[in-house]
All heavy atoms as an XYZ file, in Angstrom:
668
protein
N      97.499    134.845     88.325
C      97.120    133.452     88.252
C      96.929    133.073     86.774
O      96.240    133.772     86.047
C      95.818    133.253     89.033
C      95.437    131.815     89.198
S      93.947    131.535     90.183
C      94.215    132.497     91.634
N      97.516    131.964     86.300
C      97.353    131.590     84.896
C      95.908    131.214     84.594
O      95.218    130.615     85.420
C      98.280    130.395     84.731
C      98.567    129.901     86.096
C      98.351    131.039     87.040
N      95.504    131.578     83.412
C      94.132    131.324     82.983
C      94.166    130.614     81.637
O      95.015    130.905     80.805
C      93.388    132.647     82.881
C      91.976    132.498     82.405
C      91.215    133.775     82.517
N      91.847    134.846     81.764
C      91.558    136.115     81.915
N      90.684    136.498     82.809
N      92.147    137.032     81.178
N      93.262    129.694     81.446
C      93.151    128.963     80.189
C      91.786    129.284     79.593
O      90.760    129.120     80.259
C      93.296    127.459     80.429
C      94.619    127.106     81.023
N      95.708    126.789     80.252
C      95.037    127.052     82.308
C      96.735    126.537     81.039
N      96.353    126.700     82.300
N      91.773    129.710     78.339
C      90.531    130.091     77.674
C      90.253    129.119     76.537
O      91.139    128.805     75.740
C      90.618    131.518     77.150
C      89.323    131.985     76.493
C      89.338    133.464     76.260
N      89.068    134.113     77.547
C      88.812    135.407     77.691
N      88.810    136.198     76.632
N      88.589    135.910     78.875
N      89.004    128.667     76.485
C      88.599    127.693     75.474
C      87.337    128.154     74.764
O      86.452    128.746     75.376
C      88.291    126.335     76.124
C      89.490    125.641     76.691
C      89.915    125.899     77.981
C      90.203    124.729     75.931
C      91.014    125.262     78.512
C      91.305    124.090     76.448
C      91.722    124.348     77.742
N      87.266    127.858     73.469
C      86.016    127.947     72.729
C      85.437    126.546     72.780
O      85.989    125.610     72.201
C      86.268    128.387     71.287
C      84.983    128.518     70.500
O      84.050    127.757     70.692
N      84.948    129.469     69.604
N      84.326    126.405     73.496
C      83.702    125.106     73.715
C      82.413    125.067     72.901
O      81.381    125.557     73.344
C      83.421    124.861     75.218
C      82.774    123.505     75.436
C      84.707    124.999     76.025
N      82.519    124.578     71.685
C      81.377    124.498     70.784
C      80.642    125.833     70.685
O      79.426    125.911     70.780
C      80.437    123.370     71.210
C      81.114    122.033     71.258
C      81.375    121.409     72.454
C      81.529    121.413     70.086
C      82.015    120.187     72.504
C      82.181    120.187     70.118
C      82.415    119.576     71.332
N      81.401    126.907     70.538
C      80.833    128.237     70.357
C      80.667    129.034     71.633
O      80.292    130.205     71.601
N      80.952    128.441     72.755
C      80.832    129.119     74.054
C      82.243    129.332     74.611
O      83.047    128.408     74.622
C      80.052    128.183     74.973
C      79.557    128.759     76.212
C      78.669    127.742     76.918
N      78.418    128.262     78.246
C      77.962    127.561     79.245
N      77.697    126.291     79.090
N      77.775    128.123     80.410
N      82.548    130.536     75.089
C      83.885    130.826     75.601
C      83.906    130.586     77.108
O      83.080    131.128     77.851
C      84.305    132.287     75.301
C      84.193    132.569     73.799
C      85.730    132.553     75.805
C      85.050    131.695     72.922
N      84.860    129.766     77.547
C      85.019    129.457     78.965
C      86.445    129.742     79.397
O      87.394    129.420     78.676
C      84.712    127.982     79.249
C      83.296    127.500     78.987
C      83.179    126.004     79.289
C      82.288    128.273     79.829
N      86.593    130.344     80.572
C      87.894    130.536     81.218
C      87.976    129.566     82.377
O      87.015    129.416     83.134
C      88.029    131.953     81.793
C      88.427    132.988     80.770
O      88.804    132.619     79.649
O      88.368    134.186     81.110
N      89.142    128.952     82.529
C      89.394    128.099     83.688
C      90.640    128.594     84.382
O      91.644    128.878     83.730
C      89.566    126.640     83.272
C      88.237    125.947     82.944
C      87.957    126.044     81.468
C      88.275    124.528     83.394
N      90.537    128.733     85.706
C      91.651    129.211     86.518
C      91.905    128.221     87.639
O      90.957    127.729     88.257
C      91.328    130.560     87.157
C      91.146    131.682     86.197
C      90.796    132.986     86.904
O      90.440    132.958     88.104
O      90.870    134.027     86.253
N      93.171    127.947     87.927
C      93.447    127.088     89.076
C      93.132    127.827     90.375
O      93.257    129.046     90.459
C      94.934    126.791     88.957
C      95.497    127.892     88.126
C      94.384    128.384     87.248
N      92.678    127.086     91.354
C      92.426    127.635     92.685
C      92.856    126.576     93.698
O      93.131    125.435     93.319
C      90.955    128.028     92.853
S      89.808    126.656     92.877
N      92.933    126.907     94.957
C      93.421    125.936     95.950
C      92.632    124.626     95.986
O      93.170    123.591     96.327
C      93.293    126.686     97.276
C      93.361    128.122     96.891
C      92.698    128.221     95.542
N      91.366    124.664     95.608
C      90.545    123.451     95.649
C      90.375    122.792     94.290
O      89.582    121.863     94.161
C      89.163    123.779     96.228
O      88.547    124.774     95.412
C      89.265    124.258     97.662
N      91.067    123.262     93.264
C      90.947    122.668     91.936
C      90.938    123.709     90.842
O      91.906    124.432     90.644
N      89.823    123.810     90.149
C      89.670    124.749     89.034
C      88.386    125.539     89.188
O      87.366    124.994     89.612
C      89.624    123.999     87.703
C      90.905    123.329     87.352
C      91.252    122.027     87.639
C      92.010    123.896     86.678
N      92.504    121.773     87.177
C      93.001    122.901     86.568
C      92.281    125.161     86.153
C      94.230    123.123     85.959
C      93.495    125.376     85.531
C      94.458    124.370     85.445
N      88.422    126.813     88.829
C      87.209    127.644     88.748
C      86.908    127.858     87.276
O      87.812    128.102     86.482
C      87.425    128.995     89.417
C      87.458    128.904     90.898
C      87.434    130.286     91.522
N      87.582    130.154     92.961
C      88.458    130.807     93.678
N      89.266    131.687     93.110
N      88.540    130.621     94.975
N      85.635    127.823     86.936
C      85.217    127.979     85.550
C      84.305    129.201     85.426
O      83.436    129.427     86.268
C      84.479    126.721     85.095
S      84.041    126.727     83.355
N      84.522    129.970     84.351
C      83.729    131.172     84.080
C      83.289    131.175     82.625
O      84.074    130.843     81.738
C      84.555    132.437     84.321
C      85.065    132.582     85.728
C      86.303    132.081     86.088
C      84.306    133.219     86.694
C      86.781    132.202     87.389
C      84.777    133.352     87.997
C      86.014    132.841     88.333
O      86.482    132.968     89.621
N      82.056    131.583     82.384
C      81.581    131.837     81.028
C      81.952    133.280     80.695
O      81.787    134.178     81.519
C      80.071    131.646     80.936
N      82.451    133.500     79.489
C      82.858    134.835     79.057
C      81.821    135.342     78.053
O      81.578    134.702     77.023
C      84.263    134.804     78.401
C      84.675    136.208     77.980
C      85.279    134.197     79.359
N      81.217    136.476     78.366
C      80.216    137.057     77.483
C      80.854    137.837     76.344
O      82.066    138.070     76.321
N      80.043    138.268     75.401
C      80.536    139.042     74.255
C      81.147    140.359     74.687
O      81.982    140.918     73.990
C      79.413    139.270     73.252
C      79.011    138.013     72.551
C      77.948    138.256     71.504
O      77.440    139.367     71.349
N      77.603    137.215     70.785
N      80.739    140.857     75.836
C      81.292    142.108     76.354
C      82.568    141.881     77.166
O      83.157    142.816     77.696
C      80.263    142.838     77.210
C      79.764    142.009     78.380
O      80.230    140.855     78.557
O      78.900    142.502     79.129
N      82.992    140.611     77.290
C      84.202    140.286     78.032
C      83.983    140.030     79.515
O      84.896    139.625     80.213
N      82.762    140.258     79.980
C      82.476    140.002     81.396
C      82.375    138.506     81.641
O      81.909    137.750     80.794
C      81.180    140.687     81.809
C      81.299    142.191     81.806
C      80.024    142.832     82.279
C      80.155    144.344     82.262
N      78.909    145.001     82.645
N      82.826    138.120     82.828
C      82.834    136.710     83.182
C      81.805    136.414     84.257
O      81.630    137.190     85.189
C      84.223    136.295     83.663
C      85.276    136.521     82.621
C      86.673    136.087     83.007
N      86.995    136.197     84.412
C      87.849    135.394     85.040
N      88.465    134.438     84.399
N      88.102    135.575     86.311
N      81.142    135.271     84.123
C      80.163    134.818     85.104
C      80.538    133.404     85.531
O      80.905    132.573     84.695
C      78.761    134.824     84.504
N      80.463    133.104     86.829
C      80.821    131.768     87.296
C      79.937    130.689     86.670
O      78.747    130.893     86.446
C      80.588    131.822     88.799
C      80.488    133.262     89.142
C      80.041    133.984     87.913
N      80.551    129.547     86.374
C      79.843    128.380     85.856
C      80.022    127.266     86.876
O      81.138    127.042     87.359
C      80.436    127.947     84.492
C      79.826    126.644     84.020
C      80.259    129.031     83.456
N      78.941    126.593     87.203
C      79.054    125.468     88.126
C      79.463    124.238     87.333
O      78.641    123.551     86.728
C      77.740    125.236     88.849
C      77.442    126.317     89.855
C      76.260    125.951     90.740
O      75.570    124.978     90.521
N      76.041    126.765     91.752
N      80.763    124.009     87.306
C      81.335    122.875     86.600
C      82.353    122.228     87.520
O      83.291    122.889     87.967
C      82.006    123.336     85.303
C      82.757    122.265     84.518
C      81.783    121.204     83.999
C      83.514    122.897     83.357
N      82.165    120.966     87.812
C      83.094    120.245     88.674
C      84.270    119.752     87.843
O      84.112    118.877     86.998
C      82.397    119.080     89.342
N      85.418    120.353     88.058
C      86.645    119.939     87.385
C      87.536    119.318     88.452
O      87.806    119.947     89.479
C      87.352    121.143     86.728
C      88.631    120.700     86.035
C      86.419    121.846     85.734
N      87.996    118.094     88.233
C      88.825    117.439     89.252
C      90.039    118.273     89.632
O      90.719    118.836     88.769
C      89.257    116.131     88.587
C      88.229    115.886     87.523
C      87.791    117.237     87.061
N      90.319    118.353     90.912
C      91.437    119.156     91.413
C      92.773    118.662     90.893
O      93.693    119.451     90.685
C      91.439    119.153     92.938
N      92.886    117.373     90.638
C      94.160    116.819     90.185
C      94.295    116.785     88.659
O      95.277    116.265     88.131
C      94.368    115.417     90.758
C      93.304    114.429     90.301
O      92.251    114.872     89.781
O      93.504    113.218     90.472
N      93.342    117.367     87.940
C      93.410    117.390     86.476
C      94.470    118.382     86.027
O      94.396    119.570     86.355
C      92.046    117.795     85.890
C      91.939    117.707     84.376
C      91.891    116.243     83.938
C      90.695    118.435     83.897
N      95.486    117.921     85.269
C      96.512    118.861     84.801
C      95.958    119.789     83.721
O      95.022    119.438     82.994
C      97.607    117.955     84.241
C      96.976    116.636     83.999
C      95.771    116.542     84.886
N      96.533    120.960     83.615
C      96.092    121.951     82.633
C      96.123    121.390     81.219
O      95.278    121.729     80.392
C      96.958    123.205     82.729
N      97.060    120.513     80.939
C      97.178    119.941     79.593
C      95.982    119.062     79.223
O      95.765    118.781     78.047
C      98.471    119.131     79.475
O      98.472    118.070     80.418
N      95.182    118.640     80.201
C      94.020    117.791     79.934
C      92.692    118.540     79.984
O      91.632    117.931     79.843
C      93.980    116.634     80.937
C      95.117    115.645     80.740
O      95.735    115.642     79.648
O      95.391    114.883     81.684
N      92.725    119.845     80.192
C      91.476    120.608     80.311
C      90.625    120.539     79.044
O      89.408    120.380     79.117
C      91.775    122.076     80.639
C      92.248    122.363     82.054
C      92.691    123.822     82.169
C      91.175    122.034     83.069
N      91.242    120.679     77.898
C      90.488    120.655     76.638
C      89.746    119.349     76.436
O      88.559    119.341     76.064
N      90.399    118.248     76.670
C      89.749    116.939     76.521
C      88.627    116.780     77.540
O      87.562    116.262     77.227
C      90.760    115.811     76.677
C      90.164    114.438     76.404
C      89.685    114.270     74.977
O      90.447    114.505     74.040
N      88.432    113.900     74.800
N      88.843    117.264     78.762
C      87.815    117.192     79.790
C      86.571    117.980     79.367
O      85.442    117.500     79.465
C      88.351    117.698     81.125
C      87.356    117.593     82.247
C      87.148    116.385     82.896
C      86.621    118.694     82.658
C      86.229    116.269     83.925
C      85.695    118.590     83.681
C      85.506    117.383     84.309
O      84.584    117.280     85.317
N      86.783    119.203     78.871
C      85.658    120.028     78.418
C      84.929    119.365     77.249
O      83.704    119.411     77.163
C      86.142    121.429     78.031
C      86.627    122.286     79.197
C      87.298    123.544     78.670
C      85.491    122.624     80.146
N      85.690    118.757     76.350
C      85.068    118.040     75.231
C      84.173    116.920     75.764
O      83.034    116.761     75.332
C      86.128    117.471     74.297
C      85.527    116.778     73.092
C      85.324    117.480     71.914
C      85.133    115.449     73.146
C      84.744    116.864     70.814
C      84.557    114.821     72.063
C      84.363    115.532     70.901
O      83.783    114.933     69.825
N      84.689    116.146     76.709
C      83.926    115.031     77.264
C      82.648    115.500     77.953
O      81.604    114.852     77.858
C      84.779    114.243     78.256
C      85.937    113.511     77.593
O      85.929    113.357     76.350
O      86.861    113.109     78.323
N      82.720    116.636     78.650
C      81.552    117.161     79.376
C      80.517    117.765     78.421
O      79.312    117.559     78.573
C      81.988    118.227     80.404
C      82.882    117.607     81.479
C      80.790    118.941     81.025
C      82.209    116.562     82.337
N      80.976    118.530     77.436
C      80.062    119.321     76.593
C      79.842    118.758     75.200
O      79.276    119.448     74.343
C      80.595    120.752     76.467
C      80.454    121.557     77.741
C      81.557    121.861     78.517
C      79.214    122.013     78.168
C      81.440    122.606     79.680
C      79.071    122.749     79.332
C      80.193    123.042     80.077
O      80.073    123.769     81.227
N      80.210    117.520     74.918
C      80.102    117.009     73.551
C      78.672    117.011     73.014
O      78.465    117.048     71.807
C      80.724    115.608     73.436
C      79.954    114.555     74.165
N      80.189    114.278     75.494
C      78.972    113.726     73.763
C      79.360    113.313     75.869
N      78.615    112.959     74.845
N      77.680    117.051     73.894
C      76.289    117.106     73.422
C      75.984    118.406     72.686
O      75.024    118.491     71.927
C      75.307    116.966     74.595
C      75.336    115.623     75.283
C      76.369    115.584     76.408
O      76.942    116.636     76.746
O      76.602    114.494     76.940
N      76.792    119.439     72.918
C      76.581    120.730     72.259
C      77.134    120.751     70.834
O      76.938    121.723     70.114
C      77.244    121.860     73.061
C      76.724    122.086     74.473
C      77.544    123.174     75.155
C      75.262    122.464     74.440
N      77.833    119.703     70.446
C      78.468    119.670     69.125
C      77.402    119.748     68.031
O      76.390    119.065     68.068
C      79.288    118.400     68.965
N      77.643    120.620     67.083
C      76.812    120.757     65.888
C      77.731    121.207     64.768
O      78.786    121.789     65.022
C      75.694    121.768     66.116
N      77.327    120.967     63.549
C      78.181    121.268     62.404
C      78.824    122.635     62.420
O      80.031    122.774     62.232
N      78.068    123.669     62.683
C      78.613    125.029     62.626
C      79.295    125.463     63.912
O      79.990    126.472     63.935
C      77.494    126.017     62.292
O      76.536    126.014     63.333
N      79.099    124.729     65.001
C      79.688    125.134     66.281
C      81.096    124.612     66.476
O      81.742    124.940     67.439
C      78.808    124.673     67.438
C      77.582    125.519     67.574
C      76.956    125.314     68.932
N      75.526    125.264     68.742
C      74.725    124.415     69.317
N      75.177    123.510     70.138
N      73.445    124.447     69.082
N      81.561    123.773     65.594
C      82.949    123.372     65.633
C      83.315    122.364     66.686
O      82.729    121.304     66.761
N      84.243    122.736     67.541
C      84.918    121.802     68.416
C      85.284    122.509     69.720
O      84.851    123.626     69.962
C      86.193    121.335     67.710
C      86.594    119.926     68.080
O      86.222    119.457     69.171
O      87.294    119.299     67.278
N      86.111    121.889     70.526
C      86.690    122.519     71.706
C      88.112    122.909     71.327
O      88.919    122.060     70.967
C      86.701    121.562     72.912
C      87.422    122.197     74.085
C      85.278    121.184     73.303
N      88.387    124.205     71.377
C      89.686    124.715     70.952
C      90.219    125.654     72.025
O      89.508    126.555     72.466
C      89.577    125.475     69.608
C      90.918    126.046     69.196
C      89.030    124.574     68.523
N      91.460    125.422     72.446
C      92.082    126.355     73.383
C      92.471    127.590     72.596
O      93.197    127.504     71.608
C      93.302    125.728     74.054
C      93.863    126.620     75.126
C      94.898    125.920     75.998
O      95.242    124.758     75.714
O      95.334    126.555     76.963
N      91.961    128.745     73.017
C      92.227    129.973     72.263
C      93.279    130.838     72.923
O      93.737    131.798     72.332
C      90.932    130.770     71.980
C      90.147    131.040     73.254
C      90.075    130.002     70.993
C      88.896    131.872     73.055
N      93.681    130.484     74.133
C      94.832    131.142     74.747
C      95.294    130.300     75.921
O      94.521    129.591     76.529
C      94.499    132.559     75.213
O      93.566    132.529     76.261
N      96.573    130.404     76.180
C      97.161    129.687     77.306
C      98.353    130.484     77.784
O      98.965    131.221     77.008
C      97.578    128.288     76.886
N      98.707    130.383     79.044
C      99.809    131.164     79.580
C     101.096    130.964     78.789
O     101.526    129.846     78.558
C      99.967    130.629     81.009
C      98.678    129.965     81.319
C      98.115    129.485     80.023
N     101.665    132.047     78.310
C     102.945    132.007     77.620
C     102.913    131.423     76.230
O     103.941    131.285     75.586
N     101.732    131.070     75.727
C     101.670    130.427     74.419
C     101.033    131.304     73.359
O     101.115    130.993     72.185
C     100.876    129.117     74.514
C     101.554    128.075     75.358
S     100.576    126.579     75.500
C     100.425    126.079     73.802
N     100.362    132.362     73.747
C      99.620    133.139     72.769
C      98.423    132.334     72.303
O      98.002    131.381     72.929
N      97.874    132.702     71.140
C      96.727    131.970     70.615
C      97.172    130.626     70.082
O      98.231    130.475     69.503
C      96.044    132.766     69.497
C      95.301    133.969     70.046
O      95.045    133.983     71.265
O      94.989    134.874     69.270
N      96.331    129.636     70.272
C      96.595    128.307     69.755
C      95.404    127.867     68.940
O      94.349    128.484     68.980
C      96.835    127.294     70.897
O      95.662    127.240     71.691
C      98.030    127.677     71.744
N      95.566    126.822     68.219
C      94.489    126.265     67.422
C      94.559    124.754     67.561
O      94.928    124.052     66.645
C      94.652    126.697     65.966
C      93.462    126.288     65.121
O      92.424    125.915     65.688
O      93.573    126.328     63.884
N      94.258    124.275     68.770
C      94.355    122.855     69.034
C      92.984    122.298     69.363
O      92.509    122.442     70.473
C      95.309    122.597     70.199
C      96.708    123.031     69.919
C      97.620    122.697     71.075
N      97.141    123.348     72.294
C      97.451    122.943     73.509
N      98.190    121.897     73.704
N      97.001    123.596     74.561
N      92.323    121.636     68.390
C      91.040    121.019     68.703
C      91.230    119.785     69.577
O      92.258    119.117     69.503
C      90.469    120.656     67.338
C      91.633    120.585     66.436
C      92.701    121.488     67.007
N      90.251    119.513     70.408
C      90.297    118.357     71.282
C      89.160    117.428     70.868
O      88.014    117.806     70.965
C      90.122    118.775     72.747
C      91.256    119.627     73.206
C      91.214    121.001     73.069
C      92.397    119.049     73.751
C      92.261    121.793     73.491
C      93.447    119.824     74.170
C      93.381    121.192     74.034
N      89.523    116.261     70.407
C      88.526    115.282     69.987
C      88.859    113.946     70.615
O      90.013    113.592     70.734
C      88.528    115.132     68.481
C      88.064    116.353     67.772
C      87.860    116.044     66.299
N      87.447    117.259     65.653
C      88.173    117.932     64.791
N      89.361    117.490     64.451
N      87.723    119.017     64.247
N      87.819    113.212     70.920
C      88.035    111.853     71.406
C      88.553    111.010     70.270
O      88.033    111.087     69.163
C      86.722    111.282     71.928
C      86.666    111.250     73.402
C      85.592    110.318     73.837
C      85.916    109.935     75.185
N      85.310    109.844     76.257
N      89.554    110.181     70.513
C      90.067    109.293     69.451
C      89.062    108.242     69.061
O      88.168    107.906     69.722
C      91.306    108.661     70.072
C      91.360    109.077     71.491
C      90.306    110.083     71.735
């Protein structure tokens, strides 16, 4: 199953598609994943996940914590695409 990994203002989140939409996991420093209760619309395309996470978690923004950046995507390797509201 394809997985999308994001650095969300210093917090690593994995999102995976599932039959009812998207599942979200927090990734710890040891690589272990824990479920996160985050409602992601089932019809949200993968290309919009970064902007969605930015919209949900923008309160966590601080100077040193950066932005929302996709750090891996299926078939793309590492990316460096920040997601900011225009």
